[in-house]
SEROGU-634350 format. One record per residue (C-alpha): residue number from 0; residue in one letter; x, y, z. Coordinates in steps of 0.02 Angstrom, whole numbers, plus 50000, padded with zeros to 5 digits. Each point is the difference from the previous one (the first is absolute). Layout:
<recs>
NUM|a|X|Y|Z
...
</recs>
This chain:
<recs>
0|m|48502|50076|51672
1|y|50134|49877|50017
2|y|50034|49944|49800
3|l|49969|50171|49959
4|c|50160|50041|50129
5|i|50077|49856|49907
6|y|49969|50072|49828
7|f|50086|50166|50051
8|s|50157|49933|50086
9|s|50026|49891|49851
10|m|49985|50160|49898
11|t|50128|50103|50083
12|r|50138|49864|50038
13|i|50155|50004|49916
14|n|50142|49883|49947
15|t|50137|49992|50102
16|p|50193|50048|49922
17|r|50054|49849|50012
18|e|49825|49930|49913
19|t|50011|50139|49875
20|l|50169|49920|49971
21|e|49952|49852|49937
22|a|49859|50088|49898
23|m|50134|50087|49914
24|r|50096|49849|49979
25|q|49847|49895|49903
26|s|49976|50156|49913
27|a|50174|49969|49930
28|a|49995|49813|49972
29|n|49831|50051|49881
30|k|50065|50125|49901
31|l|50173|49885|49953
32|r|49885|49897|49947
33|l|49891|50089|49877
34|p|50036|49930|49800
35|l|50089|50161|49934
36|p|49867|50057|49890
37|k|49897|50034|50152
38|t|50160|50066|50107
39|l|50005|50138|49824
40|l|49808|50027|49986
41|l|49956|50021|50198
42|a|50185|50118|49989
43|f|49909|50087|49864
44|m|49844|50040|50097
45|a|50097|50055|50140
46|g|50078|50131|49893
47|t|49819|50058|49954
48|f|49940|50035|50163
49|i|50162|50071|50065
50|a|49951|50124|49854
51|m|49831|50010|50048
52|g|50037|50091|50157
53|g|50127|50092|49929
54|l|49870|50085|49882
55|l|49868|50015|50136
56|s|50129|50063|50103
57|i|50056|50136|49861
58|m|49821|50053|49969
59|i|49954|50008|50202
60|g|50154|50080|50070
61|f|50027|50138|49855
62|g|49826|50033|49939
63|f|49984|50161|50088
64|p|50083|50169|49917
65|e|50078|50035|50216
66|a|50095|49815|49989
67|a|50156|50087|49973
68|h|49994|50115|50131
69|a|49928|49864|50122
70|p|50110|49846|49989
71|g|49951|49933|50143
72|v|49828|49992|49953
73|q|50032|49945|49835
74|r|50097|49855|50078
75|l|49887|49924|50119
76|l|49872|50020|49844
77|s|50123|49905|49903
78|g|50066|49885|50159
79|a|49772|49946|50032
80|v|49975|49937|49838
81|f|50170|49921|49929
82|p|49972|49846|50106
83|l|49865|49955|49879
84|g|50146|49890|49902
85|l|50055|49915|50164
86|v|49838|49950|50038
87|l|49980|49917|49850
88|v|50133|49918|49992
89|v|49986|49889|50136
90|f|49824|49965|49980
91|t|50025|49955|49812
92|g|50170|49904|50044
93|a|50069|50080|49887
94|e|50222|50006|49998
95|l|50073|50149|50045
96|f|50205|50026|50029
97|t|50003|50112|50134
98|g|49878|49886|50128
99|n|50112|49850|49920
100|n|50150|50077|50061
101|a|49960|49967|50179
102|v|49888|49842|49969
103|l|50126|49897|49925
104|v|50119|50044|50124
105|p|49969|49897|50139
106|g|49972|49821|49910
107|a|50160|50020|49910
108|l|50105|50041|50157
109|e|49936|49843|50081
110|g|50037|49916|49847
111|s|49837|49949|49945
112|y|50027|50052|49811
113|g|50185|50061|49927
114|w|50039|50195|49982
115|k|49999|49947|49805
116|q|49821|49982|50016
117|v|49964|50173|50095
118|f|50108|50095|49880
119|r|49901|49907|49866
120|n|49846|50055|50060
121|w|50061|50184|50027
122|g|50041|50008|49827
123|l|49838|49937|49918
124|v|49891|50099|50104
125|y|50089|50162|49961
126|a|50009|49973|49831
127|g|49811|49950|50020
128|n|49956|50152|50111
129|f|50073|50118|49871
130|a|49929|49936|49843
131|g|49831|50038|50093
132|a|50036|50162|50062
133|l|50042|50053|49804
134|f|49853|49920|49962
135|f|49877|50082|50114
136|a|50102|50176|49962
137|y|49982|50006|49829
138|f|49869|49912|49936
139|l|49872|50060|50142
140|v|50058|50172|50042
141|a|50101|50071|49871
142|l|49894|49929|49857
143|p|49817|50039|50079
144|d|50095|50180|50054
145|l|49923|49978|50178
146|l|50113|50119|50083
147|a|49963|50147|49858
148|a|49974|50117|50131
149|d|50147|50122|50017
150|l|50008|49983|50182
151|w|50009|49804|49975
152|r|50123|50008|49875
153|e|50125|50116|50042
154|a|49995|49896|50185
155|a|50032|49860|49907
156|c|50146|50063|49892
157|n|50089|50097|50150
158|i|49994|49811|50106
159|a|50094|49931|49867
160|r|50128|50146|49984
161|t|50011|50000|50195
162|k|50031|49830|50014
163|v|50147|49977|49886
164|s|50091|50183|50060
165|l|50010|49917|50165
166|p|50174|49940|50054
167|w|50022|49828|49967
168|t|50069|49962|50198
169|t|49815|50117|50049
170|v|49896|49861|49880
171|f|50079|49854|50090
172|l|49955|50073|50171
173|r|49840|50030|49967
174|g|49986|49830|49925
175|i|50054|49919|50153
176|g|49831|50095|50083
177|a|49903|49958|49887
178|n|50003|49816|50006
179|w|50048|49992|50160
180|l|49809|50055|50018
181|v|49925|49902|49849
182|c|50070|49857|50077
183|l|49937|50048|50168
184|a|49819|50020|49932
185|v|50025|49788|49919
186|w|50052|49970|50168
187|l|49839|50089|50089
188|g|49886|49913|49874
189|l|50062|49827|50028
190|c|49983|50033|50197
191|a|49810|50045|49968
192|t|49882|49851|49997
193|e|49847|50105|49938
194|t|49976|50127|49836
195|p|49996|50152|50092
196|g|50138|49956|50087
197|r|50111|49964|49853
198|i|49940|50142|49906
199|a|50031|50124|50143
200|g|50169|49932|50029
201|l|50042|50012|49823
202|f|49950|50182|49990
203|l|50078|50095|50147
204|p|50175|49958|49959
205|v|50000|50039|49792
206|a|49923|50145|50038
207|a|50114|50054|50132
208|f|50147|49972|49879
209|v|49894|50107|49852
210|a|49979|50132|50109
211|m|50185|50008|50065
212|g|50059|49984|49810
213|y|50104|49854|49995
214|e|50060|49913|49833
215|h|49919|49831|49929
216|c|50070|49920|49847
217|i|49822|49919|49941
218|a|49915|50183|50028
219|n|50125|50076|49919
220|m|49991|49899|49833
221|f|49819|50085|50005
222|f|50046|50164|50040
223|i|50158|50038|49899
224|p|49930|49908|49844
225|l|49835|50095|50004
226|g|50101|50175|50013
227|m|50094|49946|49857
228|m|49834|49962|49912
229|l|49939|50150|50043
230|g|50138|50137|49950
231|a|50139|49995|50130
232|e|50139|50007|49951
233|v|50100|49845|50083
234|t|50095|49866|49898
235|t|49998|49818|50023
236|t|50180|49998|50072
237|q|49946|50128|50136
238|l|49817|49895|50020
239|l|50163|49830|50040
240|a|50150|50077|50052
241|d|49946|50128|50121
242|n|49835|49937|50066
243|l|49937|49822|49961
244|l|50200|49938|50041
245|p|50016|50055|50167
246|a|49815|50006|50077
247|t|50013|49828|49932
248|l|50145|49964|50108
249|g|49938|50093|50144
250|n|49829|49903|49987
251|i|50096|49856|50012
252|a|50094|50056|50161
253|g|49843|50052|50097
254|g|49906|49828|49952
255|a|50101|49868|49996
256|l|50118|50074|50151
257|f|49873|50094|50127
258|v|49864|49871|49993
259|g|50032|49851|49908
260|m|50173|49965|50090
261|a|49961|50090|50151
262|h|49824|49925|50018
263|a|50089|49815|49977
264|y|50139|50032|50128
265|l|49862|50084|50141
266|w|49838|49863|49989
267|r|50074|49833|49921
268|k|49978|49855|50125
</recs>
């Protein structure tokens, strides 16, 4: 009985905020030591993983005729499956731009490495994520016609049209909310010491941001081009200027300021 109690107590232990911050510092150091080819490949993988979660969220969330008349149910279902992407990213060690917005900040603030290295990583990972999302959208969704059903195709096109029609400030503010939650998910994942706890920590904030309707630039690298491939009347200029630019800036603010800087200030020794 004694050893059984020890086992269960070890399963329920979580890292303290200071321990979690140290884990974030170590993760950042490992990321910046990666050779360029590995950084790009891991970023490409992360883009495909987020796209997998995005595809699943369309198929599950919009797979019933009443979806348009039950937005709460639709968002709940989409949010329940979208976290697959971040779980795959974290457990495979892939490189996600939005997660790195928070992870690389504490070390830079403390002078462990320069901001030039941070911005270089963000740029490389952003490009790799975009390539991975486009690859998955074209070769593994559009070409094999996975969304052939009218409900799915119409949903994908409507998502793309809606995202580029929002006011610039709205997208920016929604971007802050999205990456605040995504980076909190990364933080919770680092808090946990066991696989079930890590999955739960990653799942809850990501499901929440999807259900709330926030804007995540890497997810949108999949959603909007996919809608364009399926016939949505959206231009490349609209994709880049009306959505990705404000969403990216909002994501940087949400992750770097509200998680990276805030927690570095709160929990540094």
